[in-house]
N, C-alpha and C positions, 0 to 999 in steps of 0.2 A: 230368515227363510218362510217361516210361518205367516209373517204379515204379507209378504209377498204372494202366497197362495191365496190367503183371505182377499187380497185385492183381485185377483183373477176370478175366485169364487163369487165376490159379490157383483162383479161385471156381468158373469153370467146369469146369477140369479135376478138381478135387475132386468136384465135383457128378456128373460124368460117370462118374468113377471108382467111385461107389457103385453103379451100375447093372452094372458089369463083374465077371466072376468074381474072387474073391479067392484060391481055390485053383485050381491048373492042372488043366484036365480036367473040372472039376465047373461047370457052367453055372448050377447052383442054388446057389452058394454067395457070391453077391453080398450086399452089405450091403442092398440092397432086399430080397432073401429073407429076411433076419434081422428083418424087421419084424414077422414072425409069432411070433416067440419070446417068451418073458415079459418079456424086456428090450427088446422092439421100439421103445420109445419113444426109446432113444437113436439108433435109426436115423434117426428124423425130427428129432431134435435136430441130428444131424451134417448132415442136408441143409438144414436151415434157417441152419445156421452157414455153409455154404458159399455158399447164395443171399444171405444177410445180407452176407457180407463182399464178394461181387461187386457187389451193391446199393451199399454204401458206396463201392467203388471208381468206380462210373459216376456216383455223386453227386459224389464227388471231381473227377471230370473234368468235370462241368458247372459246378459252382459254386466249384471250389476245394477242396484237401485241407487242412481244418483239423486241428488235433491231436486232436479229439474224434472224429472219423471214423477216423483211423489207430488210436486205441485200441479202438475198436469192432471194427475188423477184426481187431487182435491178439487180441481176446478171441473172435471167431469162429474164427479159425484155431487158436486154443489147445484149443478145445473137441475137435476129432478127435484132436490130438495126446495129451491127456489121456485121452480115451476110450480109445485102443489102448493105452496104457500100463497103464491100469486093467484091462484084459483084454477088451475086448468081442470081440475076434477069436480068443478062445480062449487059447491059451499064447503068442502072439506079442507081443513089445513092439513099440514104434513103430518102431525101427530094423530090426526083423526084418521089417517090411512090404516092405522091397526085394527080400527073397528069395522073396515069393510071387507071385501071378500079376498080370495088368496091372491089374486094379481096385484092388487094395492098393497098387501102386505109384504109380498116378495119384492115390491119395487121400493117400500119402505126399509125393508131389513137390508137389502141390497145396498142403498144409499148410504145408511147410518154405518154399516159394517165397514164398507168400502172407504167412507170418510175417516173412520176412526184408524183404520189400518194405514191409510195414505198419511195422515198426520204423524202416526208412530215412524213411519218410513222417512218422513222429511225431516223429522227430530234427528235421527241418527243414519245420515246416509252412508253407502258404502264407499271407500276410497276408489278413486279411479284406478285401472289397473296400469302398471307401469311396464313400459316396454323395455326390454335390455337392448342396450345399443353396445355393440362391440365395435371398437375402434382399433 
């Protein structure tokens, strides 16, 4: 149950971090402000990935975490990691996000914590609930 809560919290933390500044002292440097750039579609993809991962976590809390939900969350949390490794943030790699402002740190922490909890959930999924059939 704890890993599912971490999955939801990591999605929310990453989503909130996308609206906070990436560079210290510059409130217009958030990922949300980057939506106006030519590569602005990547901002929407990252927001959708964090919302999707949190949704999969909530769905896992309500109906049980099967392996496909955990793999979906792994894919959702892998997208921001690869986007920053590719260079969405300019010259920063993913691990360099921890040296930037609060928005970048929240995105990095949300992605890493969510990835670790999703891998843990994929390792030991919950069994499918059995329906009782009375004949």
